[in-house]
C-alpha positions in Angstrom: 62.9 7.0 184.8 62.0 4.6 182.1 63.7 6.8 179.5 66.9 6.8 181.5 66.9 3.0 181.8 66.3 2.7 178.1 69.2 4.9 177.2 71.5 2.9 179.5 70.4 -0.3 177.8 71.0 1.1 174.3 74.4 2.4 175.3 75.4 -1.0 176.7 74.3 -2.8 173.6 76.2 -0.3 171.4 79.4 -0.9 173.4 79.0 -4.7 173.0 78.3 -4.5 169.3 81.3 -2.3 168.5 83.9 -5.2 168.8 81.6 -7.5 166.8 81.3 -5.0 163.9 85.0 -4.3 164.1 85.9 -8.0 163.9 83.4 -8.6 161.1 85.0 -5.7 159.2 88.5 -7.0 159.7 87.5 -10.5 158.6 85.7 -9.2 155.5 88.7 -7.1 154.7 91.0 -10.1 155.1 88.8 -12.3 153.0 88.7 -9.7 150.2 92.5 -9.2 150.5 93.1 -12.9 150.2 90.9 -13.2 147.2 92.6 -10.3 145.6 96.1 -11.8 146.3 94.9 -15.2 145.1 93.6 -13.7 141.9 96.6 -11.4 141.5 99.1 -14.3 141.9 97.4 -16.5 139.3 97.8 -16.1 135.6 96.4 -18.0 132.6 97.9 -18.3 129.1 96.3 -19.7 126.0 98.3 -22.0 123.7 97.1 -22.4 120.1 98.1 -25.2 117.7 98.5 -24.0 114.1 100.0 -26.8 112.0 98.8 -29.6 109.6 97.2 -32.6 111.5 96.5 -30.5 114.7 92.8 -31.0 113.9 93.4 -34.7 114.0 95.0 -34.6 117.5 98.5 -35.2 116.1 101.9 -33.6 116.4 103.5 -32.4 113.1 105.4 -35.7 112.8 102.1 -37.7 112.9 102.4 -39.0 116.5 99.6 -38.6 119.0 99.4 -35.2 120.6 99.5 -35.0 124.4 98.8 -31.6 126.0 100.0 -32.8 129.4 103.5 -33.1 128.0 103.7 -29.5 129.1 103.7 -30.7 132.7 106.4 -33.3 132.1 109.7 -33.3 134.0 111.7 -32.4 130.9 109.6 -29.3 130.1 109.3 -28.0 133.7 113.0 -28.7 134.5 114.0 -26.6 131.5 111.5 -23.9 132.5 113.0 -23.7 136.0 116.5 -23.5 134.6 115.4 -20.5 132.5 113.7 -18.9 135.5 115.7 -16.6 137.7 114.1 -17.5 141.1 115.5 -20.3 143.2 113.8 -22.9 145.5 111.2 -24.2 142.9 111.2 -27.9 142.2 109.6 -29.7 139.3 107.0 -31.4 141.6 106.0 -28.2 143.3 105.7 -26.4 140.0 103.6 -29.2 138.5 101.2 -29.0 141.4 100.7 -25.2 140.7 99.8 -25.7 137.0 96.3 -26.5 135.6 95.7 -27.4 132.0 92.3 -27.3 130.3 90.9 -27.6 126.8 89.5 -24.5 125.4 86.3 -24.8 123.4 83.9 -22.2 121.9 80.2 -22.1 122.8 79.5 -23.4 119.3 81.8 -26.4 119.8 80.2 -27.1 123.2 76.7 -27.0 121.7 77.7 -29.3 118.9 79.0 -31.9 121.4 75.8 -31.6 123.5 73.6 -32.0 120.4 75.5 -35.0 119.2 75.3 -36.7 122.5 71.6 -36.1 122.9 70.9 -37.5 119.4 73.1 -40.5 120.0 75.6 -39.6 117.3 79.3 -40.2 117.6 81.1 -36.8 117.7 84.7 -36.3 118.3 85.9 -32.8 119.3 89.6 -32.2 119.1 90.6 -28.8 120.4 93.4 -26.7 119.0 93.5 -24.3 121.9 94.3 -24.9 125.6 94.5 -22.8 128.7 97.5 -23.2 131.1 97.2 -21.6 134.5 99.9 -21.0 137.0 99.1 -20.1 140.6 102.0 -18.7 142.7 102.1 -20.4 146.1 103.5 -17.5 148.2 100.8 -14.8 147.8 102.8 -12.2 149.6 106.0 -12.5 147.6 106.8 -10.6 144.4 104.4 -11.6 141.6 106.3 -13.8 139.2 103.4 -15.6 137.4 104.1 -13.8 134.1 107.8 -14.7 134.1 107.1 -18.4 135.1 104.4 -18.9 132.4 106.8 -17.3 129.9 109.6 -19.7 130.9 107.2 -22.7 130.6 106.1 -21.5 127.1 109.7 -21.1 125.9 110.7 -24.5 127.3 107.7 -26.3 125.8 108.2 -24.6 122.4 111.9 -25.7 122.3 111.1 -29.3 123.2 108.1 -29.4 120.8 110.3 -28.3 117.9 113.1 -30.6 118.8 111.0 -33.8 119.2 108.0 -33.2 116.9 108.9 -30.6 114.2 110.8 -31.4 111.1 113.8 -33.8 111.6 117.2 -33.0 110.1 119.3 -35.4 112.1 120.7 -36.7 108.9 122.8 -33.5 108.7 124.4 -34.1 112.0 127.9 -35.7 111.9 130.4 -34.9 114.5 134.0 -36.0 115.3 132.7 -39.0 117.2 130.8 -40.2 114.1 134.0 -40.0 112.1 135.9 -41.9 114.9 133.4 -44.8 114.4 134.8 -45.2 110.9 138.3 -46.0 112.1 137.6 -49.7 112.4 136.9 -49.9 108.7 139.2 -50.3 105.7 139.9 -47.3 103.5 137.6 -48.5 100.7 134.8 -49.3 103.2 135.1 -45.7 104.6 134.7 -44.4 101.1 131.5 -46.4 100.7 130.2 -45.2 104.1 130.9 -41.6 103.2 129.2 -42.0 99.9 126.1 -43.4 101.6 126.1 -40.5 104.1 126.5 -38.0 101.3 123.6 -39.7 99.5 121.3 -39.3 102.5 122.3 -35.6 102.9 121.8 -35.0 99.1 118.3 -36.6 99.3 117.4 -34.3 102.3 118.8 -31.1 100.7 117.1 -32.0 97.4 113.8 -32.3 99.2 114.3 -28.9 100.8 115.2 -27.4 97.4 111.9 -28.7 96.0 110.0 -27.3 99.0 111.5 -23.9 99.0 114.1 -23.3 96.2 114.1 -19.6 96.8 114.9 -19.7 100.5 118.2 -17.9 101.4 119.7 -18.3 104.9 120.5 -15.1 106.6 123.2 -16.8 108.6 125.0 -18.7 105.8 123.9 -16.8 102.8 123.3 -20.1 101.0 120.3 -21.6 99.1 119.5 -25.3 99.2 120.4 -25.4 95.5 123.9 -24.2 96.3 124.3 -26.7 99.1 122.9 -29.5 96.9 125.7 -28.7 94.4 128.3 -28.8 97.2 127.1 -32.3 98.4 127.0 -33.8 94.9 130.4 -32.5 94.0 131.7 -34.0 97.3 130.0 -37.3 96.6 130.6 -37.7 92.8 134.1 -36.1 92.6 136.0 -36.1 95.9 134.9 -39.5 97.3 135.2 -41.2 93.9 138.8 -39.7 93.6 139.7 -41.2 97.0 138.1 -44.5 96.2 139.9 -44.7 92.8 143.3 -44.0 94.6 142.7 -46.8 97.1 141.7 -49.4 94.5 144.5 -48.5 92.0 147.1 -48.5 94.8 145.6 -51.5 96.6 146.1 -49.8 99.9 144.6 -51.5 103.0 145.1 -51.2 106.7 145.2 -55.0 107.0 145.4 -56.5 103.5 144.9 -60.2 104.4 142.0 -59.5 106.7 140.3 -57.4 104.1 140.7 -60.1 101.4 139.2 -62.7 103.8 136.3 -60.3 104.5 135.6 -60.0 100.8 135.7 -63.8 100.3 133.3 -64.3 103.3 130.9 -61.7 101.7 131.0 -63.6 98.4 130.1 -66.9 100.1 127.0 -65.3 101.6 126.2 -63.6 98.3 126.5 -66.9 96.4 124.1 -68.5 98.8 121.6 -65.7 98.3 122.0 -65.9 94.5 121.4 -69.7 94.5 118.3 -69.3 96.7 116.9 -66.6 94.4 117.6 -68.7 91.3 115.8 -71.7 92.8 112.8 -69.4 93.6 112.9 -67.9 90.1 112.9 -71.4 88.5 110.0 -72.5 90.6 107.8 -69.5 89.9 108.6 -69.7 86.2 107.5 -73.3 86.1 104.3 -72.4 87.9 103.6 -69.6 85.5 104.0 -71.9 82.5 101.4 -74.3 84.1 98.9 -71.5 84.9 95.6 -71.6 83.0 95.5 -68.5 80.8 91.7 -68.7 80.8 91.6 -67.7 84.4 92.5 -64.1 83.5 89.2 -63.8 81.6 87.1 -64.2 84.7 89.2 -62.0 86.9 87.1 -58.9 86.5 84.5 -57.6 88.9 82.1 -54.7 88.7 83.3 -51.8 90.8 82.1 -48.2 91.6 84.4 -45.3 91.0 84.5 -42.0 92.9 81.6 -40.7 90.8 79.5 -43.8 91.5 79.9 -45.0 87.9 80.4 -48.8 87.3 83.6 -50.1 85.7 85.2 -53.5 85.4 88.1 -53.8 87.8 90.6 -56.6 87.3 91.4 -58.2 90.6 94.7 -59.8 91.4 95.0 -63.6 90.9 97.7 -66.1 91.6 99.5 -65.4 88.3 100.0 -61.8 89.4 101.6 -62.9 92.6 103.8 -65.4 90.9 105.0 -62.9 88.3 105.8 -60.4 91.1 107.7 -63.1 93.0 109.7 -64.1 89.8 110.6 -60.5 89.2 111.9 -60.0 92.7 113.9 -63.2 92.7 115.5 -62.2 89.4 116.4 -58.8 90.7 117.9 -60.4 93.9 120.0 -62.9 91.8 121.3 -60.2 89.5 122.2 -57.8 92.3 124.1 -60.6 94.1 126.0 -61.5 90.9 127.1 -57.9 90.4 128.3 -57.6 94.0 130.2 -60.9 93.6 131.9 -59.6 90.5 132.9 -56.3 92.2 134.3 -58.2 95.2 136.2 -60.6 92.9 137.8 -57.6 91.2 138.9 -56.1 94.5 140.2 -59.5 95.7 142.3 -59.8 92.5 143.7 -56.2 92.9 144.6 -56.5 96.5 146.0 -60.0 96.1 148.3 -59.2 93.1 149.6 -55.7 93.8 152.3 -55.6 96.4 154.5 -52.7 97.6 157.8 -52.6 99.5 157.6 -51.3 103.1 158.6 -47.7 102.2 156.1 -47.4 99.3 153.4 -49.0 101.5 154.0 -46.4 104.1 154.0 -43.5 101.6 150.7 -44.6 100.1 149.1 -45.1 103.5 150.2 -41.6 104.5 148.7 -40.2 101.3 145.4 -42.1 101.9 145.2 -40.8 105.5 145.8 -37.3 104.2 143.1 -37.6 101.6 140.7 -39.1 104.2 141.4 -36.2 106.6 140.6 -33.7 103.8 137.4 -35.6 103.0 136.3 -35.4 106.7 137.1 -31.7 106.9 135.2 -31.0 103.6 132.2 -32.9 104.8 132.2 -31.2 108.2 132.2 -27.8 106.5 129.4 -28.8 104.1 127.3 -30.3 106.9 127.8 -27.3 109.2 126.5 -25.0 106.4 123.7 -27.4 105.6 122.6 -27.7 109.2 122.6 -24.0 110.0 120.6 -23.3 106.8 118.2 -26.1 107.5 117.7 -25.1 111.1 116.9 -21.6 110.0 114.5 -22.9 107.4 112.7 -25.1 109.9 112.4 -22.2 112.4 110.9 -20.0 109.7 108.5 -22.7 108.5 107.3 -23.6 112.0 107.3 -20.1 113.5 103.5 -20.2 113.8 103.1 -23.8 114.8 102.6 -22.8 118.5 101.2 -19.5 119.6 101.2 -18.4 123.3 99.0 -15.6 124.5 100.1 -14.5 128.0 98.3 -11.4 129.5 100.6 -9.2 131.5 98.0 -8.7 134.2 96.2 -11.5 136.0 92.7 -12.5 135.1 
């Protein structure tokens, strides 16, 4: 009897516990599935900085580095545009991204030791982890594609904003259009200045990497340098000589008045510089020469050896001021002479209407040729320089994105 009752009780308990075990099993399975999906739909990439000044926390251009720029609207908007899926906004994407510094155990221990000992210790990482967690865990896993799009977008903006700058080589039709308000001879001077800046940039590149040959253009920087200098020293000078010898102007009277106005300002600068020069010369003549004998102080060099260093005194500053004033006065005088020559040429050479029209037409044709030649040179220079920058900065940023989630 007792045995029968016991069996019935056990059977009842087993029946009641079956749903409990079943529910527990389902919950455990669901929890594990969710964790698996959460892990499976989250991916982390490592970004490494490999350029000079990275160890100082700077961009290649010397400005302060900010890792959170990778979460900026500009970067994320570009990443989304490169990504094939729709329905993702910048704000939603930003909320799914986490950024952390990556430090080795050795670096962490050094920071701890420094803090415990009261020492100042600044750790600047050159590696960062960027994680992206996909919101819809049941949708197709696109974490790898999204991180790849972010990496590409950040790399493009990084190079554009902080890598080597070659904006001096950019000169489009709109830039040429800005010259239309100037006189022919002024345009020649502007083109000369532009060519000078281009020549300086290309010469620097030739010094940095004279052996570089562009795969796209087939040119070296030495060849481009020759193109620019021939354009500057031959073509522009030929155009300028034609304008001056023919005394051709878009508005002759207005141009002559402009030259006279410039001379008035230059004359004022010259007078001011000469007054300063006379004053400093007078002060120099009154300066006690014995002062220079006591203007030495004992100083340590890099090897901790003593030597007598001459410190600057008033006479040094006066001499420098006199030199600068003299240079300013001389420069102003030369510009005045050049302007007077132009005023004389454009005032005394006159053409009849037919000849004036012919000469202006010739000037416009020469100017068009100059613009075309410069456009070709700058196109070759920019393509070559862009390829060089891409080659030199190819390892500035490295992204390691595992194809499987971690």
